[in-house]
N, C-alpha and C positions, 0 to 999 in steps of 0.2 A: 405444468407449473403455474401457480397463481402469481399474478404480477405484483401483488402487495398483500400484506396481512388483512384478513377479514376478521370480524368478531369471533373470538374463540377464547377458551379458558387459558389464561396465562398472562404474564406481564410483558409489555414491550419495553425496550430500552428508554431510559430517561435522558441519555445523552449519546451523541454519535461523534466519533472522530471520522471525518469525511474525507480526509486526504491532505496532501498528496503523498504518493509513495516516494521512497528514497528521500524523505524530508523529516525523518525522526518520528514518524507515526508509530512504528513498531516499538521503539524505545519508550515512547509516551504510553502506549498501551500496556507494556510490561510493568512500568512503574505505577501506573494508576491501579492496575488489577491487584497489586500488593497492598493497597490501602484497606484497612479493616472495614471501612464504610462503603466500599465499592465492590461490585461484582461485575466481572467481564468474562465471557466464556472462553474455553480453550481454543475454539475456532476463531481466529482473529478476523477473518474476512468473509462473513457469510454472503455479502453482496446481494442480500434479499431485495433491497429497494432499488436495485439497478438492473431491472430485467433487460434493458437495452444493451447491456454489456455482458449478458450471460449466454446468448445463443451459441457462442462458439464452444461452450462446454457441453459435452455429451451427458445426458442424464444417466446417473448411476456410475459414472466413471470418476476417478480422482480428479478434482477440479482445481486444486491449489498446488502451489509449488511443494507443499509438504505432503501431497498425496491425499488430502482430505476431501471428502465429498461435500458439496454445497447443499444446503437444505432445499428441498424441492416442493415442500408443502408448508402451509402456515403452521401446522402442528410441529413439523420438524424445526422450523425456525423458532417458535416459542419454546420448544423443549431445550434450546440452548441456554435459556435463562431460568429454567425451572429450579436449579440448585440455589438461586439467590435467596438470601434470608429476607424476612419481611421488612427489616429496617435498612437494607442495603440499597444503594443507588445502582442502577443497572446501566452499563455502558456497552457500546458496540463500536468496532473499528473496521471500516471498509474504505480504504483509500480511493476506490473507484467511484464512491458517491459524489465526489467533487466534479469529476469528469462527466458523470452520467447526466444526460439531459432530463431524466425522469425522477431521479432519486429525491431531489428537494421537495417536489410536489407530493410524492408518495409518502415521504416521512412526515410532512406537515399534515397530510390527511389522516394518517394513522396515529400520530403523536404530536399534536400542535404545541404542546408545552415543552417539547424536547429542546435541549441545549446542543448547539452545533459547534464543533471545534475543527478548524482548518489550519494546516501548517503549510506555508509556502516558502519556496526556495528560489534563489537567483536562477533565472531561466537556463543559462548555458550550463551551469554546474548541475542543475537538476536533470537536464536532458542527457548529459554525459553519463551521470550515475544511473539513470533509468535505462539507457541503452545497454550498459554493462549488465544490469540485472536481467533485461529481456534476453540478452545473449546467454547468460547463465541458466535461464529457465527454458532455453530452446524455443522461445517465441520469435526472436530475431536471429536470422542466419548470418547477416552481414556484420562482421566484427569491427569494421572501420566505421566510425561515426559519420564522417563526411559522406561516404558512399551510402550509408543507411538513410541519410537525409535525401540524397539524390534519388533513391529508390522508393521513398515513401509515397510519391505520387502514383506509383505503379502498383502499390499494394492493393490486392483485391479485397472486396468486402468479406467479412466473416460469414460462415454458414448461418443461414436464417436471416440474412440481411443486416447483421450487426456491423458496427464500424471496424475497420482494421485495427489490430492490436498495437500496431507500431506507427500510428499517425502522430509523429512527434510534435509537429507544429500545433496541433489542436490541444495538446496537453497544457500549454502555457497561456491559454486564454483566461487568465486568472480572474479578471473583473467580471467577464461574462459568466464564469462559473459561480462566483460569489453572489452575483445579482440574482441567480436562480433561487438562492436561499433568502436574500433580503426581500424578495418578492412575496415570500410566504411565511417568513419568521421576523419578528421584531429584532432590531439590531442588538438589543440588550440580551437576546438569547444566543448571540453568536460571538465567538472568540476567534480571532484570526491571529495566529502566531507566525513569526518569521523564524525560519530555520536557524539563521545565524545567532539569534538571541538564545535559542534552545541549546545550540552547541556551546555557546560561550558560558551559559549559566543554566545547566540542567536543573539543578535544585530550585533556583528562583523561578524558572518557568513553570515547573511542575506545581509549585506552591501557588502560583497565579492561577493555574488551571483548577486547583482544589478550591480556591476562593470563588472562582466563577461557578463551580458546581455546588458550592454551599456545604462542603464537608470540612472536617477538621484539617486545617492546613499545617498544624504543628506536629503531625505524625512524622516519625523518621522516614526518610526517603532513600531507598537503595538505588544508586545511580547505575544505569544499565546502558551498555552500547549494544544494540541489536541490529541484525540484518546488515552487516558490513558489506560495502561494495568490493567485488573481487573481479579479477581478470581470469577468464577461462583459457588455459593453454591450448587444449585440444577439444573442440566440440565433439568430434567423433568418439574419442575415448570417454569423455564426460557422459555422452549419451549412453554408451555401453554400460558404464558403472551405474548410471541412474536406472537403466532398465533392469539390471540385476537386482538392485535394491527394491525396485517396485514389483519384481517378480514377473516381468513381461518377456515373452518370447521363449522359445525352447532352450536357448543357451542359458538363460538366467536360471531355469529349473535345474539344469545339470550343475551349474556352478554353486547354486544355493545348496543342493543336495550334498555336494562334496564338502562345502564349508561347514555344513551342520555336523559332519562327522569329526571335525577338528575339535581339540580341547578348547573349552570356552566358547562353544558355538552359540550360547545364549546371548552373547554380545554381538551377534552377527550384524544386526542393523547398524549399531553404533560404529562397529569396525569399518563397515563399508562407507558410511558417511565420512568417517575420519580419513580413510584412505583416499576418498574422492577429494576431500579438501586439501590434503597434503600433496597429492600427486598432480592434481589438475587445476587447482586454484592458486592464484598468486596475487600479490598486491597489484592494483591497477597501474598500467604504464602512465607516464606523465601525459597530460592532455596535449593535443595539437593546439597551441595557443593562438595560432593564426586563425584556425577555424573557430575556436571558442570566441574570439573577438568578432568574427563574422556573425556568429549567432547572437552576440550581444547587440551588435548594430541592427540586426534583423528584428530583435524583440525589444528594442529600446522603447517603442511606443507602448508596449504592454506594461513595461516597468513604470513609465511615467503615469499611465492610467491607474495602476495599482497604488502608486504613491499618493495620488490624489484621493483615491478611495479610502486609504488608511490614514491619511494626514501625516505621511512620513516622506522624507526626501530619500527615496530608495535609489534614485539616480546617483546621488553622492555616496550613500552607504554601500552600494554594490559596485562602485567604481566606474559607472557608465559615463561619468563626466570626464574621464581620462581617456576615452576612446578617441582615436583619430577620425 
């Protein structure tokens, strides 16, 4: 796999949503791609410019939570954007780009005029939501957030020398992550959003993004809530249903063969997904507020630094001034 696009026929994205996950990036992607002047591909997270975060994915295997394969060649990456019309702005959304140590430099080398959009969330809330998603996607085995943090120091490196997928502490080095982009892009090509603003005013935030991108901000905006956080009741049962849906293992073949003979078998995939959601996914349990406050005290310095970087009093906005 090539580490970054080389000269080839095709258009590169004009803008990138670089992260973070569980901070509204999926909803933003879904709303922007409905704009008549914007094209974004069906594959939301190509991760092409983050080779340092790709080694744990096996070539040719499903590489995303949706079971989609990541592009492995520059031709495959550029093919994602081939359907774009000549007058459309092209965008790409890979939340791993903000955490990646190499993405900023690779994007700047390939597309120096690109516009960069980041969405940041209060650290404790972000990490709790991220932990729930990693459990849901079977990346994290520990369902208790406190114990997951205790175990993160023991997490081995990923195959090929990549970083562990569950290093929570490294995820909230917000200013360090942003400075990788300010080192290679002018500040006027960057837009940093705060998740709370997006949640409070979806439409207003999206229109601000459209202004930043230079497209018509008066177009109607369909408000979308995407990728909701859920609690997985049983990891073992969830893994079984996931394997059936993905067609993995001998048991899945038997079950899928039987299900195909049922009336309405054409809706098999959707039925399995719906069954999985109804039977195994629930609303998240209330957070452990004692541990959440421990996390806030732990990451207070990051919040102060980010507030200075953005010129906002995030300590007050996020309630860190009320911590004991």
